C-alpha positions as CSV (number, residue, x, y, z in Angstrom):
1,M,0.0,0.0,0.0
2,P,2.7,2.6,0.7
3,R,3.8,2.5,-3.0
4,L,0.3,3.2,-4.1
5,L,0.1,6.1,-1.6
6,C,3.4,7.5,-2.9
7,A,2.1,7.3,-6.5
8,V,-1.1,9.1,-5.6
9,V,0.8,11.8,-3.7
10,A,3.3,12.2,-6.6
11,T,0.5,12.5,-9.1
12,A,-1.3,15.1,-7.0
13,L,2.0,17.1,-6.7
14,V,2.6,17.1,-10.4
15,A,-1.0,18.2,-11.1
16,S,-0.8,21.0,-8.5
17,L,2.6,22.2,-9.9
18,T,1.3,22.2,-13.4
19,A,-1.7,24.2,-12.4
20,C,0.6,26.9,-10.9
21,A,2.0,27.8,-14.3
22,S,1.5,31.4,-15.1
23,P,-0.7,32.3,-18.2
24,R,2.4,33.7,-19.9
25,D,4.3,30.4,-19.3
26,T,1.3,28.4,-20.6
27,L,1.2,30.6,-23.7
28,N,4.9,30.2,-24.2
29,D,4.7,26.5,-23.9
30,A,1.9,26.3,-26.4
31,T,3.7,28.4,-28.9
32,D,6.9,26.5,-28.4
33,A,5.1,23.2,-29.1
34,G,3.3,24.7,-32.1
35,V,6.5,26.1,-33.6
36,S,8.2,22.7,-33.2
37,A,5.3,20.8,-34.7
38,V,5.1,23.1,-37.7
39,A,8.8,23.2,-38.2
40,S,8.8,19.3,-38.3
41,S,6.0,19.4,-40.8
42,A,8.0,21.8,-43.0
43,I,11.0,19.5,-42.9
44,A,8.9,16.5,-43.7
45,A,7.3,18.3,-46.6
46,E,10.7,19.4,-47.9
47,L,12.1,15.8,-47.7
48,H,9.0,14.4,-49.4
49,A,9.2,17.1,-52.2
50,S,12.8,16.2,-52.8
51,G,12.1,12.5,-52.9
52,D,13.9,11.7,-49.7
53,A,10.9,10.6,-47.7
54,I,8.2,8.2,-48.5
55,T,4.5,9.1,-48.3
56,P,3.7,7.0,-45.2
57,A,6.5,8.6,-43.2
58,T,5.5,12.1,-44.3
59,D,1.9,11.4,-43.4
60,T,2.9,10.3,-40.0
61,A,5.0,13.4,-39.4
62,L,2.0,15.6,-40.5
63,S,-0.4,13.6,-38.3
64,D,1.9,13.9,-35.3
65,A,2.2,17.6,-35.9
66,L,-1.6,17.9,-35.9
67,T,-1.8,16.1,-32.6
68,E,0.7,18.5,-31.1
69,L,-1.0,21.6,-32.5
70,T,-4.4,20.4,-31.4
71,D,-3.1,19.8,-27.8
72,A,-1.5,23.2,-27.8
73,S,-4.7,24.8,-29.0
74,R,-6.7,23.0,-26.4
75,T,-4.3,24.2,-23.7
76,V,-4.7,27.8,-24.9
77,L,-8.4,27.6,-25.1
78,E,-8.7,26.3,-21.6
79,L,-6.6,29.3,-20.3
80,T,-8.7,31.7,-18.2
81,P,-7.0,35.1,-18.5
82,G,-7.0,37.4,-15.6
83,D,-6.8,40.7,-17.6
84,T,-7.4,42.0,-21.0
85,D,-3.7,42.0,-22.0
86,T,-3.5,38.3,-21.3
87,E,-6.8,37.7,-23.1
88,D,-5.4,39.5,-26.1
89,R,-2.2,37.5,-26.1
90,R,-4.2,34.3,-25.7
91,D,-6.3,35.2,-28.7
92,T,-3.3,36.0,-30.8
93,V,-1.6,32.7,-29.9
94,E,-4.8,30.8,-30.6
95,E,-5.3,32.5,-34.0
96,A,-1.7,31.5,-35.0
97,L,-2.3,27.9,-33.8
98,R,-5.5,27.7,-35.8
99,E,-3.7,29.0,-38.9
100,A,-0.9,26.4,-38.3
101,I,-3.5,23.6,-37.9
102,D,-5.2,24.7,-41.2
103,T,-1.9,24.8,-43.0
104,V,-0.8,21.3,-41.8
105,V,-4.2,19.9,-42.7
106,G,-3.9,21.4,-46.1
107,A,-0.4,19.9,-46.6
108,R,-1.7,16.5,-45.4
109,A,-4.7,16.7,-47.8
110,A,-2.3,17.6,-50.7
111,L,-0.2,14.6,-49.8
112,A,-3.3,12.3,-49.8
113,R,-4.2,13.6,-53.2
114,G,-0.7,12.9,-54.5
115,E,0.1,16.5,-55.1
116,G,3.7,17.8,-54.6
117,L,4.5,19.3,-51.3
118,G,7.0,21.9,-52.5
119,P,4.5,24.8,-52.3
120,W,3.5,23.7,-48.8
121,V,7.0,24.1,-47.4
122,D,6.8,27.9,-47.7
123,R,3.3,27.9,-46.2
124,L,4.4,25.8,-43.3
125,T,7.4,28.0,-42.8
126,T,5.1,31.1,-42.8
127,A,2.8,29.4,-40.2
128,R,5.9,28.6,-38.0
129,D,7.0,32.2,-38.3
130,A,3.6,33.5,-37.3
131,L,3.6,31.3,-34.2
132,E,7.0,32.6,-33.2
133,K,5.8,36.1,-33.6
134,A,2.6,35.4,-31.6
135,A,4.7,34.2,-28.6
136,P,4.2,36.4,-25.6
């Protein structure tokens, strides 16, 4: 029983420490995750466009990026800002995340249709840059 009690206490401690993150930290974490996901998508698209990656691997990279972006977006949407400045920053980050999600979805759809991903590399890079700019 002591091991179970320790596990429960450790879980509660992690949950309470996570809940203590400031809104700014939460927004920074979300934008960092989004930037990483979109950058990975751009690399995958570039490799696919040059013939250095097969379609299933590229699709997996894009799918994983969508998961990361969706999780980041959910985190941002669940944030309750304490003031209008934080609310504005939250909305800016969420808008950039939504644009990134749309862009990765578009690249994945193009891949499924058998279209080249060359043009999507620039779009993904632009979405990554917008997320970097949106970071508080």
